[in-house]
C-alpha positions in Angstrom: 0.1 0.0 -0.1 1.2 3.5 -0.9 -0.7 6.3 0.6 -3.6 4.0 1.2 -3.7 2.9 -2.6 -3.2 -0.4 -3.7 -0.9 -0.8 -6.6 -0.6 -4.1 -8.7 2.8 -5.8 -8.4 4.8 -5.7 -11.6 8.3 -6.8 -10.4 9.9 -9.2 -8.0 13.0 -8.2 -6.0 15.2 -11.3 -5.6 17.4 -9.4 -3.3 14.6 -8.6 -0.8 12.5 -11.6 -1.9 9.5 -9.4 -2.3 6.8 -8.6 -4.9 6.9 -4.8 -5.7 5.0 -2.3 -7.6 6.5 0.6 -9.7 6.1 3.1 -6.8 8.2 0.9 -4.4 11.5 2.5 -3.6 15.0 1.3 -2.4 15.3 -1.5 -4.8 17.3 0.4 -7.5 20.6 -1.7 -7.2 18.8 -5.0 -6.5 18.2 -8.0 -8.7 14.9 -7.3 -10.2 12.7 -9.5 -12.4 9.9 -8.0 -14.3 6.7 -10.0 -14.4 6.2 -9.4 -18.1 9.6 -11.0 -18.9 8.5 -14.3 -17.4 4.8 -14.1 -18.2 3.4 -17.1 -20.3 2.1 -16.3 -23.9 -1.6 -16.6 -24.7 -1.2 -20.1 -26.3 0.6 -21.4 -23.1 -2.2 -19.8 -20.9 -5.0 -21.4 -23.0 -3.3 -24.8 -23.0 -3.0 -24.6 -19.2 -6.5 -23.4 -18.8 -7.7 -26.5 -20.7 -5.6 -28.8 -18.5 -7.0 -27.2 -15.5 -10.6 -27.7 -16.7 -9.6 -31.4 -17.5 -8.3 -31.8 -14.0 -11.5 -30.3 -12.6 -13.6 -32.8 -14.6 -11.4 -35.6 -13.2 -11.7 -34.3 -9.8 -15.6 -34.2 -10.1 -15.5 -37.9 -11.3 -13.4 -38.9 -8.4 -15.7 -37.2 -5.9 -18.7 -38.9 -7.5 -16.9 -42.3 -7.2 -15.8 -41.5 -3.7 -19.4 -40.6 -2.7 -20.8 -43.8 -4.2 -18.2 -45.9 -2.4 -18.8 -44.1 0.8 -22.6 -44.7 0.6 -21.8 -48.3 -0.4 -19.6 -48.6 2.7 -22.3 -47.1 5.1 -24.9 -49.5 3.5 -22.5 -52.5 4.1 -21.9 -51.4 7.7 -25.7 -51.2 8.3 -26.2 -54.7 6.7 -23.3 -56.0 8.7 -24.7 -54.8 12.0 -28.1 -56.4 11.0 -26.3 -59.7 10.2 -24.5 -59.6 13.5 -27.8 -59.0 15.3 -29.5 -61.9 13.5 -26.5 -64.1 14.1 -26.6 -63.3 17.8 -30.3 -64.0 18.0 -29.9 -67.2 16.1 -27.1 -68.3 18.4 -29.1 -67.6 21.4 -32.3 -69.3 20.0 -30.0 -72.3 19.1 -28.7 -72.5 22.6 -32.2 -72.3 24.1 -33.4 -75.0 21.6 -30.5 -77.3 22.4 -31.1 -76.8 26.2 -34.8 -77.5 25.7 -34.1 -80.6 23.5 -31.6 -81.9 26.0 -33.9 -81.6 28.9 -36.7 -83.3 26.9 -34.5 -86.0 25.9 -33.2 -86.7 29.4 -36.7 -86.9 30.9 -38.0 -88.9 28.0 -35.2 -91.4 27.9 -35.2 -91.8 31.7 -38.9 -92.7 31.5 -38.3 -95.0 28.6 -35.6 -96.9 30.3 -37.8 -97.1 33.5 -35.6 -95.0 35.6 -38.4 -93.2 37.3 -38.6 -91.1 40.2 -41.0 -88.4 41.2 -38.8 -85.7 39.4 -38.9 -87.7 36.1 -42.7 -88.4 36.3 -43.7 -85.0 37.3 -41.7 -83.5 34.3 -42.6 -86.2 31.9 -46.2 -85.1 32.0 -45.2 -81.5 31.4 -42.7 -82.0 28.5 -43.1 -79.2 26.0 -42.4 -80.0 22.3 -43.0 -76.6 21.0 -41.0 -75.7 17.9 -42.8 -72.5 17.0 -41.9 -69.2 15.8 -39.3 -68.4 18.6 -37.1 -70.9 17.3 
């Protein structure tokens, strides 16, 4: 800023390592590079602009693919949680069923082999062979 006026930079002072405008003072004996001496021509500018547009379209495609994979990953995690819940329920039902089956088998086989006592007889009458929806 010079007297509260912004001036565009037009040079670079290699000595001070600063961008400078044509109002900047104190750089007379420094190593100065004028921007117009290194500025690209119109063809190079247009070539780079096209490449930048191409990069943007590639970036857009990558973002679309990323979002699809991110959404798929979220869906897989939801399905995985559901599978784990069902697996845990099935494991519990299987354990309950096995316990129920073993109890029925022991009572039935004891009665069948005439190893009777009060416990066997009272439980034999109450055997439950339900194989309904819970299992």
